[in-house]
N, C-alpha and C positions, 0 to 999 in steps of 0.2 A: 406532462404525463397524463395519458388518457386510459380510461377503463378498457377492459378486454372486450372484443366485439360481442354483440348480443346474439344469443342463439335464436331459432325461430319460435320457441316456446319455452316457458318456464319449466324447470326441472319438476317442481312440486306445484301442482295446480288443483285446488279444491274442486273446480269445475269438472275435472276429468277423473274418471273411475277407472282404475286398471284392475282387472278381475282375472288372474291367470287360470282360475279353477272355478268357473261359475257353477252354481248348484245350491241345493238345500243342505241343512245340517250344519254342524259346527265347522269352522275353519281350522285347518291343521296348520299349527304353528311350530316353529323352531326357535328356540330362545338361545342366544349367545351371550354368555356372561351371566349365567343363571344364578350364581351365588353371590353376585354383587348388588348394589342398591337397586338399579333398574330391573334386573332379573328377578329378585325376590318379590318386588312390588308387582312385576307382571304376573308372576306365578299367583300372587294373591288374588288378582283380578280374574285370572283364568278359573281358579278354583271355586270362585263366587259366580262364575258364569259358565258352567259346564255345557249349557245348550248353545252357547255361541262359539267356544274355543276349545280345542283339543291339542294338546302339546305332543309332538311325536319325537322331538329330539331335544337334549340340553348340551350345552357346552360350557366348561369353566376352565380356569387356568389350573386348578388341582390343588389349591392351598385350603380348601375347606371340604374335604372328602366326605365327612359325615353328613353335612348339609346336602351335598349333591346327591348322595345316595337316597336320602330322606325324600328329596324332590322327586327324583325318578320314580320312586315307589309310590308317591302320592299321585303322581300324574300318569303312571303306567306307560312311560315312554318306550319307544322301540331302540333308541340309540342314546348312549351317553358319551360324550367326547371331552378328553382332558389334554391340555397342552403338555403337561409334565409326565413323560412316561414312567418316572420312578415312583409314581404314586398309584400305578395300576393295581398292583396287589392289595394294597390298603382299600382302594376303591371297590375291588372284588369282594373283599371281606365285608365291607360295610354294606354293600348291596345285598349280600347273602344274609346278613343279619336283618336288614329291612324286609326282604322278600319272605324269608323263612327257609328252613332246610329243604333241599331238594326241588325247590321252585325255580322255574327258568328265569334267568336274569337278562336284561336288556343287553344289546350289542355294545361293546366297549371300543371306542377308536381313541388312539393316543398318539401324541407327537405335535410338533408346531403346526402341522396342516390339519389336524382333527376338526377345528372349527370350520375351516374352509370346506371340508368334505360334507358336514352336515348342512352348511349353508346352501349347499347345492342339492340337497336331498329332496325327496318328494314331499312337498307341502304347499300351503297356499301363501303364507306369510313368513318371513324371517325377521325376528326382532334382534337387531345388532346393538347389544348393551355392553360390548367389550370396551374397556377404557384404553385410549391411546391409538397410535397409528398402525399396531399390529391388527387392527380391525380392517384394514384396507383389503386384504386378500379375501376375507369372507364376504365383504361388501360386494366386490367385483364378481365373486362366484354366485352369489345370490342373484344379482342382476343379470348375469350371463345365463343362468338356469331358468329365467322368466319369472322368478318369485316376486311378489310384493315385499318391498323392504322398508320395514319400520325402523327408521334410522335414529338411534340414540348415540351412536359413535361419531360424533361430528368430525373427528379427526381424520376419518377415512375419506370423506368427501373433501375436506380442506386439502390434505396432502395429495390425494388422487386427482382432484380438479378435473381435468378433461378426460382422464381415464374413466371416471365414473360417469360423467356427463354423456360421453359416447356410447355408453352401454345402457343407459336408463331409458326407458320408454316413457312417454308422457303419462303422468299419474302413478309411475311405478314406485316412486319414493314418497313415503309419508313421514314427516320429521316427528321426532319424539321429544326433542328438547322442549322445555316448557315455553321458551320464547318462540321458537319456530313453530310449535304446534299453535300458538296464539296468532301468530301471522297468518298461517295456513288457513285457520278459521275465519279470521277477520277479511282476508282477501276474497272470501266467498260472497262478501256483500257488494261486490263490484266487478266490473271487467278490468283486464289488465290495463287498458288505455286510460282508465280511471284513476289508477295510482299515481299519486304524486310523491309520496314519501313512506318509507318504513321507519318506525320508531321502535328501537330495541330497548327494553327497560333493563336496568341494573340495580340490584339492591345497594350497591356501593360497598358491599363487603364490611368486614370488621373495622376499616380504617376510613370509612366516609368522613369527610370533612378535615382530614389531616393533610397538612402539606408534605412536600417531599422531604424537607428537613426533619419533620416529625416521624416519618416512616423509617428513618435510618436505623433506629434502635429496636424496631419491633422484634419479638421473639416468635419461635415456631407455635408455641402455645398461644400467643395472640393471634397469629395468622390462622390457626385452626378453629378458633372461636367464632363461627359464622352466626351472624344474629338471625338467620331466618331458615336456611336449609341445612339438613344433616346429610353430608356427603362424604365421600373417601377423601384421604388427605391430599391427593394431587390436584382434584377438582376444587377442594376447598382453598388451597393456596393459589391456584389459577383465578379463583373468585376474588381473592384478597388483591392480587395484583392487577385484576381486571383483564388478564390475558384471556379468560373465558369468554369475556365480552368481545374482545377482538376476534377471537375465533368465530363468534357468532356472527359478526359483521361479514366476514369472509363466506361463512356458510349461507347467509341470507342472499348475498350476491349471486352465489351459485345455484341455489334453490329457486329463487324467484326472478332472476335476470334483471335486477334492478341496479343501477350503477351506484358506485361507492359514495358519490356525492349526494345521493338520495336516500341514504341510510344513516339514521341518526341514532345516538345512544343517549338516554337520559337516565338519571339516578332516581329511583323509586324505592325508598327504604323498606316500605311495607310488603313489598313483593306480591301485592293482590293483582296489579295490572301487569300481565305477562309479556305483553308487547302491543303495539297499535299500528294501525294503516291509516295514513291520511289520504284522502281522495281529492280530486281536482276541484270538487264543488265546495271545499272547505270543511266537510265532515270527517270526522276521526272515528274510527271504529276501534274500540279496545276489547280484548278479551280478558276478563277477570275470574279468579277463583282463589279461595285460600291456598297458600303454598302446599301442593301436594303432587307428586309426580305421576299418581295413578290417572289423573285426568288426561295428561298428554300420552301416556301408555295406551290408554283406551282409544284415544283417536287414532294412534299408530296402527293398533290392532283391528279396530272396528270399523274404520271409515269406508263407506260413506255413512254408516249407522253410527248412532251414539249409544253408548252402554249406560243403561240406567243406574244411577247411584254409584258411578265409578270413583267419584271423589266427593269429599264435602263440599257443600254450597254455602254461600253467605247467609247469615242471619240478618236480614235488612231491617229488623225491628230494633237492632242495636246501633247506636251512634259510633261513627268511626271517621277517621281523617286520613286521607290519602295525599302525599306530598310528592312533588316532583323537582328536581334540581338538575341544572346543567352539569356536565362531566368536567372534572378538573383534569385537563390533559397534562398540566406540568406534573402534578403528583402521581398521575396514572397514564404514562406515555404508551402503554400497550395498545390501545385502541387505534391510535393513528400509526403506530408501526405496522399493526395487522392490516390496515388499509393500504399501506405502501407495499407490503409483500403481497396483498391480493391484487393490487394493480400490476404488479410485476408478473404475477402468475408462475406458471410452470413449476419449477422445483423450489421457488422461494419460499411458498407457505410451508413445504416440508421442512426445510431448514429452520424456519421460525419455530414450528412446533416442536421438532426435535431438540433443538438447543433449549427450549423452554423446559421440555420434560427433564433433560439432565440438570438444568440450573434448579429447578424445583426439589429434585432428588438431593442435590448438594445442600440447598438451604434446610431441607428437612433433617439432613445429617450433620448440620452445624458447620458446613464448609463454606457457606457463603451468606452475606448478610441479605437482608430483604431486598434493599434497593439493588444489590448486585444481580439480582436475578434478571431485570429488565436492561440493565447496563451490559451484562454479558451477552444477552440475547441479541441486542442491538449491534454489538460488535460483530458477532458471528454473522448476522444478516449482512451487514456492511462488507465483511471480508468474502462472503460468497460471491460477490461479483454478478455477472449477468447469467441469470438461470436459464435452464434448458426449457423452452417453451413450444407451444404450437402442437402440431399433430406429430412431431418427432419425440414427444414426450413418451417414455415407456416406464414400466413398474421398475425396471432395472435403474433407470435414471433417478426416480424418487428414492429408492433404497440407497444408492450410492450418495445422494445428497444428504439424506439422513445420517449415514454412517459418518460422513465427513463432519456434519454439524455436531453430532454427539461427541466426537473425538475433539473437536476444536474447543467446544464448550467445557469439557473436562480440562483440557490444557489451561484455559483461561481461569477456570475455578482453582485450579492448583496454584496457579500464580497468585491469585488473589489471597488465597489461604496462607501462602508463604509470606507474602507482603505484610498481611496482618499480624502473623506470628512474630515478625521481626520488629513490628512497630512498637 
């Protein structure tokens, strides 16, 4: 089994600067997923740097209407987009309360395509902080419109694969994941030909050191108790299974055009070193900061410039210990499975991601045991068979594969739940 053919240039390259709207003054930014973790931290960064950034539009699912209205008012945006049309009256009321009686309100877009619309709107940079594969359409829209894409939505690159790479110009995508922002910065230390290996670090999650047998009885509460990062429930469970790390391996392959056998995962419990690049002369360049997503967000929005005081720095006058351990592939098979589907390419990564999303929801709802997540995902991937690949891949193919994977994962989950109830 071989890796997919190399492209002429890496998708993300710190040596290349893509500037769709050159000029002085603040960069106009659109923030997708503004009420989530990435979005709220991005807004904090923007508000502290009004000379550098100006937000023109926000999008959110619609579950936190009051916060969305507050953000719109503080940033004075032109447009607010929500995926849920049913919350528009409440959003309009919340905006009126924020802006004051008789004051003009921002334009409101609503519906499943609202985020895609603002992703293509007039701006310099689109920050895609949406969670899940629903971020694919906005990613494609931003790239097609020629915007710089600060990509925190790894799923859109993973499930979109060649659809994304075909649209992206060199330097147009700046990764916002802490690991990929680290690799992006470390790669600036050498040329592409100098790179021997990418080393992606993993905290190990809450279950580092446990065997597969010891993981059988973990609870939802156990899985949500991440030792380092404060994240949403789906991402936190993905960190506990290390699916998140598997997705990052696929993402690294797509962003930097490095073969899978030259992308390594190591466990680093402190989460201080966010990833490393090993060069052919034996040197390894590591990017390190205290765990804080505002640093990667600042890279995504500001590159090639750095944003002063974007995130905390280390106090080097205090002693500290940094540890690194090999990954236990038996207890955490998700990374090797991700490499497998990454090599298959085409619709296979979409099947892997969609099945995992369904299984995580089932686990959070008490319908699937922790080890059942990867067991079910593995079976769905195996049943998928030969994926649609190459230039024939379309958005419809991806969506059809996702729909099948979700339905099959739900069927298998229901079977597992029934069997456990009878036991």
